[in-house]
C-alpha positions as a printed Julia matrix, in Angstrom:
685×3 Matrix{Float64}:
  32.58  -45.04   59.96
  35.96  -42.94   60.28
  38.12  -45.42   58.79
  35.9   -46.11   55.6
  35.93  -42.17   55.04
  39.86  -41.94   55.8
  40.0   -45.0    52.98
  37.47  -43.11   50.54
  39.73  -40.0    50.79
  43.06  -41.91   49.98
  41.71  -43.65   47.22
  40.54  -40.46   45.84
  44.0   -38.58   46.54
  45.81  -41.64   44.46
  43.3   -41.45   41.82
  43.38  -37.38   41.05
  46.28  -35.57   42.99
  45.82  -32.39   41.14
  42.68  -32.28   42.27
  44.2   -32.63   45.94
  46.8   -30.31   45.68
  44.37  -27.45   44.71
  42.07  -28.44   47.19
  44.97  -28.02   49.75
  45.84  -25.12   48.47
  42.84  -23.47   48.91
  42.49  -24.6    52.24
  45.86  -23.03   52.67
  44.11  -19.18   51.53
  43.72  -16.77   54.29
  39.91  -16.23   55.37
  38.07  -13.53   53.2
  36.63  -12.19   56.01
  39.41  -11.09   56.99
  40.11   -8.87   53.77
  36.71   -6.96   53.76
  37.22   -4.0    52.0
  39.96   -5.21   49.72
  40.43   -3.92   46.27
  42.49   -4.89   43.8
  44.16   -3.07   40.45
  45.48   -4.57   37.66
  49.09   -4.77   37.21
  49.53   -6.46   34.3
  47.53   -7.54   31.13
  47.6   -10.95   32.05
  46.11  -10.31   35.74
  42.33  -10.93   35.71
  40.17   -8.33   36.28
  38.54   -8.1    39.89
  35.52   -5.51   40.48
  35.44   -4.18   44.17
  31.47   -4.37   44.14
  31.36   -7.81   43.9
  34.3    -8.56   45.93
  32.64   -6.74   48.54
  29.79   -8.32   48.39
  31.79  -11.69   48.75
  33.08  -10.32   51.97
  30.1    -9.26   53.32
  28.71  -12.59   53.12
  31.74  -14.0    54.5
  31.6   -11.9    57.46
  28.31  -13.16   58.48
  29.28  -16.68   58.34
  32.19  -15.7    60.61
  30.07  -13.81   62.79
  27.23  -16.42   63.45
  29.66  -18.89   63.94
  31.49  -16.87   66.71
  27.99  -15.69   68.37
  27.12  -19.37   68.47
  29.8   -20.88   70.03
  27.53  -24.18   70.32
  27.05  -24.27   66.65
  29.87  -25.75   64.5
  29.51  -26.74   61.25
  29.54  -30.56   60.83
  32.21  -32.39   59.31
  29.39  -33.99   56.52
  28.4   -30.21   55.91
  32.31  -29.04   55.71
  32.26  -32.27   52.64
  30.03  -30.95   50.92
  30.98  -27.36   51.15
  34.01  -28.6    50.01
  33.27  -30.73   47.04
  30.78  -27.67   45.32
  33.6   -25.86   45.7
  36.05  -27.87   43.86
  33.55  -28.5    41.33
  33.4   -24.81   40.72
  37.12  -24.56   40.74
  37.06  -27.13   37.59
  34.83  -25.15   36.03
  36.67  -22.27   36.2
  39.91  -24.25   35.29
  37.84  -25.12   31.45
  36.58  -21.74   31.1
  40.44  -20.32   31.68
  41.88  -23.35   29.52
  39.19  -21.9    26.52
  40.25  -18.72   26.65
  43.92  -19.41   27.13
  43.26  -21.47   23.61
  41.38  -18.45   22.35
  44.11  -15.83   22.86
  46.63  -17.79   21.15
  45.0   -18.42   18.45
  44.34  -14.32   18.09
  47.72  -14.35   18.51
  49.32  -16.65   15.94
  46.69  -14.58   13.26
  48.78  -11.62   14.24
  45.67   -9.68   15.64
  44.9    -8.53   19.35
  42.69  -11.11   21.72
  39.21  -11.14   21.2
  38.03   -8.46   23.74
  34.27   -9.09   22.62
  33.89  -12.44   23.46
  35.5   -11.62   26.79
  33.81   -8.75   27.36
  30.37  -10.52   26.89
  31.81  -12.99   29.22
  32.17  -10.87   32.29
  28.38   -8.79   31.59
  27.17  -12.36   31.73
  28.76  -13.3    34.93
  27.97  -10.01   36.54
  24.6   -10.53   35.88
  24.7   -14.25   36.98
  26.58  -12.97   40.12
  24.5   -10.16   41.24
  22.29  -10.1    43.93
  19.12   -8.38   45.93
  20.36   -7.06   49.61
  16.76   -7.36   50.57
  16.18  -11.0    49.97
  16.29  -13.35   53.05
  17.47  -16.03   50.98
  20.65  -18.08   51.94
  23.31  -16.42   49.82
  24.69  -18.52   47.13
  28.45  -19.94   46.95
  28.35  -18.47   43.15
  27.51  -14.81   44.72
  30.79  -14.65   46.91
  33.18  -15.47   43.93
  35.2   -12.53   42.37
  34.06  -10.87   39.18
  35.5   -12.45   35.78
  37.83  -10.8    33.11
  40.0   -12.75   30.81
  43.24  -12.22   30.23
  44.41   -9.62   27.33
  47.54  -11.6    25.94
  48.59  -14.51   27.86
  52.6   -14.93   27.0
  53.16  -18.06   28.55
  51.59  -21.38   29.64
  51.96  -21.0    33.09
  50.24  -17.89   33.2
  46.89  -20.04   31.98
  48.07  -22.44   34.62
  45.72  -22.63   37.5
  48.2   -23.25   40.27
  50.21  -20.08   39.76
  47.36  -18.16   40.71
  46.69  -16.54   43.88
  42.84  -15.66   43.44
  40.0   -18.89   42.66
  40.06  -19.53   39.13
  36.99  -17.62   37.5
  34.03  -19.67   36.22
  30.77  -19.43   34.13
  27.35  -20.68   35.06
  25.95  -22.92   33.0
  22.74  -23.89   34.23
  21.11  -25.59   31.24
  24.75  -25.92   29.22
  25.67  -24.94   25.46
  25.51  -21.43   26.43
  28.91  -20.68   25.96
  29.02  -22.67   22.98
  25.91  -20.81   21.38
  27.13  -17.31   22.37
  30.61  -18.11   20.76
  28.68  -19.19   17.4
  26.04  -16.28   17.22
  29.34  -13.51   17.64
  31.0   -15.22   14.72
  28.04  -15.15   12.79
  27.44  -11.56   13.7
  30.88  -10.67   13.01
  30.14  -12.39    9.26
  27.03  -10.58    8.38
  28.35   -7.47    9.78
  32.27   -6.98    9.06
  32.24   -3.56   10.79
  31.65   -4.99   14.11
  34.5    -7.57   14.11
  37.75   -7.07   15.89
  39.43   -9.21   13.89
  39.73   -8.89   10.35
  41.77  -11.37    9.05
  39.34  -14.09   11.21
  36.48  -12.42    9.94
  38.35  -13.13    6.25
  38.76  -16.7     6.78
  35.42  -17.28    8.6
  34.05  -15.16    4.88
  36.21  -17.76    2.7
  34.56  -20.62    4.38
  31.11  -19.21    3.96
  29.98  -21.93    6.64
  29.05  -21.93   10.24
  27.91  -25.12   11.69
  26.43  -25.61   15.11
  27.83  -28.74   16.33
  25.79  -28.66   19.34
  22.48  -28.91   17.62
  23.22  -30.81   14.77
  21.51  -27.71   12.38
  24.17  -26.67    9.67
  23.64  -22.64    9.36
  24.52  -21.35    6.12
  25.27  -17.53    5.9
  26.68  -16.27    2.49
  27.89  -13.09    1.88
  25.37  -11.86   -1.53
  26.85   -8.93   -2.25
  29.22   -9.97   -4.92
  26.51  -11.71   -7.15
  25.23   -9.35   -9.61
  23.24  -12.11  -11.32
  19.45  -12.05  -10.32
  18.3   -15.59   -9.6
  15.21  -16.08  -12.05
  12.45  -17.56  -10.0
  10.46  -19.71  -12.35
   6.22  -19.14  -12.46
   4.36  -21.72  -11.95
   1.67  -21.83  -14.94
  -1.62  -23.81  -14.64
  -4.85  -23.64  -16.3
  -7.6   -23.06  -13.83
 -10.43  -24.23  -15.99
  -8.9   -27.71  -15.93
  -9.09  -27.77  -11.96
 -12.04  -25.93  -11.37
 -16.01  -26.57  -12.39
 -17.16  -24.69  -15.08
 -19.6   -22.62  -12.9
 -16.84  -21.08  -10.95
 -14.83  -20.08  -13.57
 -17.78  -18.4   -15.36
 -18.59  -16.5   -12.08
 -14.83  -15.43  -11.78
 -14.69  -14.8   -15.28
 -18.23  -12.26  -15.35
 -15.82  -10.09  -13.16
 -13.83   -9.2   -16.35
 -14.34   -6.45  -18.6
 -15.48   -6.67  -22.3
 -11.98   -6.17  -23.62
 -10.25   -8.97  -21.5
 -12.83  -11.23  -21.99
 -12.11  -10.58  -25.61
  -8.68  -11.73  -25.2
  -9.67  -14.56  -22.89
 -11.77  -16.14  -26.08
  -8.29  -16.55  -27.85
  -6.55  -18.48  -25.54
  -7.71  -22.05  -26.08
 -10.9   -24.08  -27.3
 -11.61  -24.3   -23.57
 -11.54  -21.01  -22.86
 -13.4   -19.88  -26.15
 -16.36  -22.06  -24.66
 -16.32  -20.14  -21.45
 -16.34  -16.87  -22.43
 -18.96  -17.65  -25.38
 -21.24  -18.27  -22.18
 -24.5   -15.73  -22.35
 -24.2   -15.35  -18.57
 -21.07  -13.75  -18.78
 -21.81  -11.36  -21.39
 -24.84  -10.66  -19.66
 -23.09   -9.29  -16.74
 -20.42   -7.72  -18.86
 -23.43   -5.72  -20.48
 -25.14   -4.52  -17.42
 -21.75   -3.42  -16.25
 -20.79   -1.62  -19.22
 -24.24   -0.06  -20.04
 -26.59   -0.28  -17.18
 -27.27    2.26  -14.88
 -23.76    2.42  -12.91
 -24.66    2.29   -9.28
 -21.44    4.11   -8.02
 -22.55    7.48  -10.01
 -24.9     9.68   -8.11
 -26.39   10.65  -10.92
 -27.06    7.23  -11.76
 -28.26    5.65   -8.72
 -32.06    6.18   -9.3
 -32.23    6.04  -13.28
 -35.05    8.18  -14.45
 -37.7     6.76  -16.66
 -39.28    9.37  -17.85
 -38.31    9.79  -21.19
 -37.08    7.13  -23.58
 -35.66    3.71  -23.6
 -32.85    2.12  -21.43
 -31.52    0.38  -24.24
 -30.9    -3.14  -21.81
 -32.9    -5.45  -23.92
 -35.31   -8.02  -23.18
 -34.78  -10.62  -20.44
 -35.79  -13.94  -22.55
 -34.51  -17.19  -22.88
 -31.24  -17.68  -24.75
 -31.16  -14.2   -25.43
 -27.45  -13.4   -27.17
 -25.77  -10.91  -24.68
 -22.92  -11.31  -26.54
 -24.34   -9.58  -29.76
 -26.22   -7.35  -27.19
 -23.14   -5.76  -25.88
 -21.85   -5.42  -29.63
 -24.9    -3.46  -30.91
 -24.62   -1.37  -27.95
 -20.41   -0.64  -28.31
 -21.42    0.32  -31.75
 -24.17    2.59  -30.86
 -21.75    4.3   -28.55
 -19.19    4.94  -30.96
 -22.13    6.59  -33.12
 -22.55    9.12  -30.28
 -18.84    9.7   -29.96
 -18.09   10.15  -33.35
 -21.37   12.27  -34.12
 -22.48    9.74  -36.61
 -26.15    9.99  -37.07
 -29.33   10.03  -39.7
 -31.5    13.4   -39.39
 -35.46   12.02  -40.07
 -37.82   14.85  -39.51
 -41.67   14.93  -38.73
 -43.87   17.32  -40.38
 -47.33   18.21  -39.21
 -47.63   21.02  -37.22
 -48.67   23.8   -38.66
 -46.37   26.16  -36.33
 -43.63   26.05  -33.89
 -43.61   22.8   -31.89
 -42.71   23.86  -28.0
 -42.73   20.78  -26.63
 -41.54   17.01  -26.87
 -41.36   13.81  -25.11
 -41.28   10.12  -26.32
 -40.27    6.4   -25.34
 -39.94    3.27  -26.97
 -43.45    3.14  -28.6
 -44.07    6.62  -29.27
 -43.47   10.4   -29.86
 -45.74   13.24  -27.84
 -45.35   16.78  -29.73
 -47.31   19.98  -28.48
 -47.47   22.77  -30.41
 -48.58   26.61  -31.32
 -50.89   25.36  -33.29
 -52.98   24.26  -30.5
 -52.73   20.44  -31.33
 -51.25   17.72  -29.67
 -49.38   15.11  -31.74
 -48.97   11.42  -31.3
 -46.31    9.75  -33.57
 -45.13    6.09  -34.01
 -41.87    6.05  -33.17
 -41.22    2.86  -35.26
 -42.89    4.11  -38.69
 -43.18    7.63  -37.54
 -46.62    7.63  -38.39
 -49.19   10.27  -36.99
 -51.23    8.33  -34.85
 -53.66   11.03  -33.11
 -54.38   14.6   -33.31
 -55.87   16.28  -30.12
 -57.1    19.53  -30.4
 -59.69   22.17  -31.83
 -61.68   20.86  -34.74
 -60.79   21.92  -38.07
 -63.1    24.91  -38.47
 -61.81   26.35  -35.57
 -58.0    26.2   -36.98
 -57.24   28.98  -38.79
 -53.02   28.93  -38.64
 -52.29   27.77  -42.11
 -48.67   28.39  -41.46
 -46.13   27.65  -44.55
 -43.1    25.23  -43.57
 -39.85   26.67  -44.41
 -37.3    24.42  -46.45
 -34.42   23.04  -44.75
 -31.45   25.01  -46.32
 -27.73   25.42  -44.85
 -28.83   22.98  -42.38
 -24.94   21.84  -42.19
 -23.56   25.07  -42.19
 -21.74   24.98  -38.48
 -22.26   21.49  -37.78
 -22.12   17.58  -38.27
 -23.94   16.69  -41.1
 -26.62   14.01  -40.79
 -25.82   10.56  -42.61
 -29.45   10.43  -44.46
 -32.17   12.81  -44.36
 -35.74   11.43  -44.13
 -39.14   13.68  -43.83
 -42.09   12.49  -42.72
 -45.38   14.43  -44.13
 -48.66   13.51  -41.9
 -51.74   16.14  -42.46
 -54.43   13.81  -40.52
 -57.48   15.68  -39.4
 -57.74   16.35  -35.21
 -59.58   14.07  -33.08
 -63.21   15.41  -32.01
 -63.24   16.16  -28.75
 -65.89   15.66  -26.2
 -67.4    18.12  -23.63
 -65.09   20.78  -25.67
 -62.29   20.17  -23.18
 -59.42   21.29  -25.71
 -56.95   23.91  -25.67
 -57.77   27.56  -26.96
 -54.2    28.42  -27.34
 -50.79   27.22  -27.69
 -49.57   24.32  -26.29
 -46.46   24.81  -24.36
 -45.73   22.18  -22.51
 -46.75   18.44  -21.61
 -45.96   15.53  -19.91
 -46.81   11.78  -19.77
 -46.53    8.31  -17.64
 -48.27    5.06  -18.12
 -52.21    6.67  -16.5
 -52.27    9.6   -18.86
 -50.81   12.74  -19.83
 -51.38   16.47  -18.44
 -51.12   19.38  -20.85
 -50.19   23.01  -20.11
 -51.31   26.1   -22.26
 -51.03   29.83  -23.07
 -54.83   29.72  -22.22
 -53.88   29.87  -18.72
 -55.0    26.16  -17.99
 -54.05   22.59  -17.68
 -55.98   19.48  -19.06
 -55.61   16.14  -17.53
 -55.75   13.14  -19.88
 -56.42    9.47  -19.78
 -55.39    6.72  -21.4
 -52.62    5.74  -23.65
 -51.41    5.96  -27.05
 -52.16    2.55  -28.28
 -55.81    3.07  -27.22
 -55.98    6.86  -27.25
 -56.0     9.72  -24.88
 -59.32   11.36  -23.45
 -59.84   14.41  -22.04
 -60.6    14.01  -18.02
 -60.74   17.57  -16.12
 -59.46   20.99  -16.71
 -56.99   22.7   -14.04
 -57.75   26.75  -13.74
 -55.98   28.97  -11.46
 -53.25   30.44  -13.48
 -53.49   34.06  -14.47
 -51.04   33.69  -17.33
 -49.84   31.16  -19.48
 -49.05   27.71  -18.56
 -44.95   27.41  -18.96
 -44.4    24.14  -17.27
 -45.77   21.39  -15.91
 -44.18   17.91  -13.97
 -46.54   15.1   -12.92
 -46.07   11.52  -10.29
 -48.7     9.33   -9.24
 -50.78   11.68   -6.67
 -49.88   15.43   -7.7
 -48.99   17.78  -10.77
 -47.32   20.56  -10.5
 -47.5    23.49  -13.08
 -45.51   27.2   -13.23
 -46.57   29.82  -14.94
 -45.96   33.42  -16.29
 -47.72   35.04  -13.21
 -44.96   34.17  -10.93
 -46.61   31.51   -8.96
 -46.27   27.3    -8.76
 -49.32   25.34   -8.18
 -49.87   22.23   -6.75
 -52.67   20.18   -7.65
 -54.5    16.87   -6.76
 -54.24   14.81   -9.88
 -56.82   12.63   -9.28
 -59.34   15.02   -7.62
 -58.36   18.18   -9.77
 -57.77   20.09   -6.3
 -55.63   22.88   -5.75
 -53.36   22.11   -3.06
 -50.3    24.64   -2.7
 -49.82   27.92   -4.42
 -45.83   28.61   -4.5
 -44.53   32.12   -4.04
 -41.65   33.52   -4.33
 -40.39   34.55   -7.59
 -40.34   37.6    -9.15
 -40.54   37.18  -12.7
 -41.87   34.37  -14.9
 -41.1    30.78  -13.58
 -40.16   28.99  -17.02
 -39.55   25.51  -15.84
 -40.04   22.65  -12.9
 -38.69   19.5   -12.04
 -39.85   17.39   -9.39
 -38.04   14.71   -7.32
 -40.42   13.76   -4.57
 -41.62   16.36   -1.91
 -38.98   18.52   -4.02
 -39.31   21.25   -6.52
 -36.52   23.06   -8.58
 -38.18   25.73  -10.59
 -36.45   28.29  -12.99
 -37.4    31.6   -13.23
 -36.46   35.28  -15.63
 -35.25   36.89  -12.43
 -32.1    34.48  -12.44
 -32.82   32.5    -9.74
 -33.49   29.11   -9.45
 -35.13   27.81   -5.94
 -35.36   24.51   -3.91
 -38.91   23.89   -2.56
 -40.45   21.71   -0.57
 -43.7    20.54   -1.06
 -44.84   19.56    2.15
 -44.48   22.89    4.14
 -44.34   25.15    0.61
 -40.57   26.66    1.88
 -38.02   27.61   -0.2
 -35.13   25.84    0.78
 -32.57   27.24   -1.31
 -31.75   29.55   -4.06
 -29.38   29.05   -6.92
 -28.57   32.32   -8.67
 -27.02   33.06  -12.07
 -24.71   35.57  -13.03
 -27.15   38.74  -14.53
 -29.2    36.93  -16.86
 -32.73   35.63  -16.25
 -33.13   31.53  -16.24
 -35.26   29.15  -19.06
 -34.86   25.54  -17.91
 -33.83   23.6   -15.13
 -33.11   19.82  -14.57
 -33.37   17.39  -11.45
 -30.81   14.72  -10.72
 -33.04   11.52   -9.84
 -31.44   11.62   -6.8
 -32.06   15.02   -5.48
 -28.28   16.09   -5.27
 -27.92   18.0    -8.64
 -29.57   20.71  -10.42
 -28.51   21.71  -13.8
 -30.14   25.24  -15.05
 -29.59   27.09  -18.28
 -30.65   30.72  -19.6
 -29.86   33.56  -21.43
 -26.64   33.74  -20.2
 -25.82   30.87  -22.69
 -23.9    29.1   -19.94
 -25.49   25.43  -18.07
 -25.12   25.89  -14.62
 -24.39   22.44  -12.72
 -25.41   23.29   -8.5
 -24.95   21.02   -5.78
 -28.69   21.0    -4.6
 -26.99   20.19   -0.95
 -24.91   23.03   -0.51
 -25.6    25.22   -3.05
 -22.55   25.47   -4.45
 -21.56   26.01   -8.19
 -20.08   22.94   -9.3
 -18.96   23.7   -13.2
 -20.27   25.8   -15.95
 -21.03   23.86  -19.28
 -20.07   26.37  -22.28
 -20.2    25.94  -26.05
 -23.85   27.46  -27.05
 -23.89   30.76  -28.52
 -27.57   31.34  -27.57
 -29.89   31.45  -25.13
 -30.09   28.24  -23.61
 -33.84   26.73  -23.76
 -34.17   23.09  -22.86
 -32.21   20.44  -20.83
 -32.64   16.96  -20.15
 -30.75   14.51  -18.57
 -30.23   11.15  -19.62
 -29.38    9.78  -16.49
 -29.24    6.09  -17.29
 -27.04    6.87  -19.9
 -25.09    9.71  -18.07
 -25.34   12.61  -20.63
 -26.95   15.49  -20.34
 -28.72   17.36  -23.83
 -28.89   20.86  -24.46
 -31.07   23.18  -27.33
 -30.25   26.49  -27.76
 -31.93   29.69  -30.07
 -28.23   29.13  -31.84
 -29.93   25.54  -33.46
 -27.32   23.51  -32.23
 -28.41   20.68  -30.31
 -25.25   19.59  -27.92
 -24.63   16.04  -25.77
 -22.8    16.69  -22.35
 -20.94   14.42  -20.35
 -22.83   14.47  -17.27
 -19.86   13.57  -15.02
 -17.52   15.64  -16.72
 -18.93   18.37  -18.38
 -17.09   17.57  -21.61
 -19.12   18.05  -24.83
 -19.68   14.27  -26.54
 -21.18   15.79  -29.53
 -22.82   18.24  -31.19
 -25.35   19.29  -34.22
 -25.57   22.45  -35.01
 -27.91   24.16  -38.28
 -30.0    20.59  -38.41
 -33.06   22.87  -38.16
 -33.92   26.57  -39.62
 -34.97   28.2   -36.4
 -34.61   28.06  -32.63
 -34.66   24.98  -30.83
 -37.32   24.79  -28.19
 -37.34   21.51  -26.69
 -35.21   18.35  -26.75
 -35.15   15.31  -25.13
 -33.24   11.68  -25.37
 -32.74    8.36  -24.59
 -29.84    5.7   -25.33
 -30.22    5.66  -28.89
 -31.5     9.19  -30.63
 -32.2    12.53  -29.84
 -35.7    14.2   -30.51
 -35.93   17.95  -30.94
 -38.5    20.67  -31.34
 -37.63   23.89  -33.09
 -39.52   26.89  -34.29
 -39.81   26.0   -37.77
 -42.43   23.58  -36.95
 -40.2    20.98  -37.75
 -39.97   17.89  -35.29
 -36.1    16.3   -35.97
 -34.98   13.15  -34.9
 -31.39   12.61  -34.39
 -31.02    8.71  -34.92
 -27.6     6.8   -34.25
 -29.12    3.36  -34.61
 -30.32    4.38  -37.94
 -29.39    1.25  -40.61
 -27.39   -0.77  -37.12
 -28.4    -4.08  -37.35
 -29.67   -5.55  -34.44
 -30.61   -2.12  -32.99
 -34.31   -3.56  -32.29
 -32.91   -6.18  -30.28
 -31.9    -3.0   -27.28
 -35.77   -2.45  -26.92
 -37.78   -3.92  -23.94
């Protein structure tokens, strides 16, 4: 066995004499345990930098190995273990020589370019080697041979090839630990790439210029070409072509119709002009129905319109019938809206009452008015004929007033496009059981189940029936000690207010008095009910919010210093409008009592208010003979009509198409924005 090993060593020596010479030189070096505590200093830029802390660590491990052998004389290192250690040290020295040759070549290239050597790569190598050779002193594992080697620092400027030779050095050559292979190449490529991207970090400007001219760095090991281009000098922008495809050719018609239903009317009209295919899609009735309802239906996002009121007029949404032309319906409604904006309307006058007309309410079929002549008249909303008169028999009616002529009705306002007068003088209907008002009819309200009227005779009368089949009196409500100025109703209750400063709550079916609300110090001129809440306006300068269940006043809304004559309560019970003798309309927050804004424009007492929540408009009538329409959300004036009557405006209501106002001159004036508009009848239900 020994003979075979001897022959193997001789053969290896003949094949690699350089390696054997290095091994003999290494064996001839003094023992590291004798140099414990040794420190080295850099005497020349060509010498390697040795850090004391790493050297001490290596000496410490070497001393431990020597002391172990001395204290254990029986345990001598075997020949096999010595050969294995020699083999490992030779491989480490071979790696160190290869690295030093690479650094010498790099330094030579730097000197050829006239620059200092690349110390950045060297410092990175040193820092990496320190991290690789650092060890935990508390570890109980066997110390690695790599940790016994001194730290590495490359030469600053090797002048001759002898300085790079591993045989001319007294210390073992440096090395880099490469557990996976390719780390050095990747680090060098990354460093070069960083210098091209950020020239400020480069230590070799000329090298940076050369690499920048090449504009291409290749990673030869991974086989991936990395292209780094400097685009700072490129002034022209690259125009990326936009791919234009027709979605109508890719998507089913149903999907396209659903997508186009989110467009507004203007965008849909433009889409109609794209092509024949788009024209067919944009003409879909399904799409135009969505556009119509979205633009003219009650907006869900608006607090005032969240629960649109159906107390008065129509909604103007047309009939939901098969094959409805929703595009034409939108066109008619759009033209009607433009007429509101431009104050373009016709004036239609209803003459039949013999004295001041105090109150009015209407829907798409009928108009109901109450007058100082103690009668209630029902008019056809299309033909304007008087259908029925409810009041005293003719022999008891001694009121014979003369209606003043219409003069100077357009001095300070918009002129009507046309003026039409309908004169109706029909005798009052005979009433059974003598249930009729003996005083002026000051207020009224109707719904699908009947009607309630209030009079200066201190009473209210409950009526049953409808305009189609006629109204019949059912019962009289008696409790107030002065004239009933306003009433409001729901399915089960009747709320009335009076000049006697009280508010009465009645059972609509039985006529029983449920509760009396007291708290105002002046006449209660108006009331409005929403659910269990009632808001009232009084001549004592206050508007009050009441709870019908408890009968308590929840909140007060004061005006400046004048009495309030009218009030409106939004369907969502969040906003209160009140007007009065200060010629201003006050908008309050019902929850906080805060004054939101003041709507100005009138020059006399604001006698009437109506909130058309479905269309977002607030209508007001004043003693200055004017009727105005405001945007309920912004408070801006939409249109104004002054002088269309000869006296005070006592009441005014509106819907999507018209405003119906009553005057002290015994006339009913209809401000009709849809007069003569083709197809306007299609908006009715």
